[in-house]
C-alpha positions, 0 to 999 in steps of 0.5 A: 297623833302630832301632825300637820293640821291644815287643809293645805299640803305643807311642803318643806324645801331647802332654804338656801344654796344649791339645794334650794336652786336644784329643788326649784329646778326639779319642780320647774321641770315638772311644770311646778313653779316654786315662789317665795311669798313676801320678801325674797329672804322670807321663809314662806312660799307657794307653788304657783300652779297648785293653790293647795300647797304652802311652802316652808323654806327651812334647812335640809336637817329641819325638813327631815325632823319635821317629816319625822314628827308630821309637821310637814306633809312633804319635803325635799331632803337628803337620805343621809339626814333621814337615816340619821334622824330616824331609826324607823324611817321605813315606818315614818316616811315614804320615799317617793322619788330620787331627784338626782342631785345632792349626791354624797356618800356617808363613809368611814375613812382612816389615815393613809398611814394606817397601812394595815387597816383596810376593812372594818374587821381590821378596825376591830382588831386594832382596838385593844392594841390601840387601847394598850398603847394609848390608854383609851379607845380610838376616837371617831369624829362625826356629825352622824352619831346614829348612823355611825353607832348602827353601822359599827354595831352591825359589824360587831365594833363596840370599842371606840369613842365618838367625838361629835364634830361641829366643823370640818370633820375631815380635819380632825385626825390631823388636828389630833382630836380624832383618829378616824372619821365618818363623814360625807364625800362626793369626789374623795378629793377633800379626804385625800387632801387631808391624808385620809382614805375610805375603808374598802367596806366603809360605805355606810350610805349612798345619799341623794336628795329625795322627795319624801312624804311623811306618814305621821302627818295628818292627811286629809282628802284634800292634801292627799289629792294635792300629793297625787297631783305632785306625784303625777307631775314629778313622775312625768 
């Protein structure tokens, strides 16, 4: 089994921005001080009160991946990233605690001008007429390739094409590179500014930052003991 082989528990923490700050605040509220070791721009750290922890400051996406393969024992990342990277998340990881920040909804949004398209069933109905009119299936721009495929398949939609988005997904319909999008939103303001609206049944996932344990990491009595201490403090 591939896993984190160490007597210390390895904790993955977001490496920058608001997610890093809010993670540190959540741990501080539990009486646990996250601190970088070496210089402030470094990627290693510690929990001052728990010498049995090594902290790895990495991106939220990398945390999800490392939890999946067992390279870290514990991590803070978004439910959306875990669901995107793991079709079998229920077996690979254990969600320990929702942390109350990093909230975002993964949604399906269409142009406002598609006045007759309100639901996923409507999307299915327009697929063939769209193809006859344009000579191709409509395009869905997204960074969430797997979540999109699973959600669309569960609703019987197969006649579309995914366009992988590497930038501002909400701008792709206006730019003419896609007809609709699957993306995250918090307030809907950016969607509205780009002439988009969420389908009535287009909510794929309500996501927020969570404390998550890897089921595929190598757990020793020592690392399990540290986990129990962290869980007890976070619960309090």
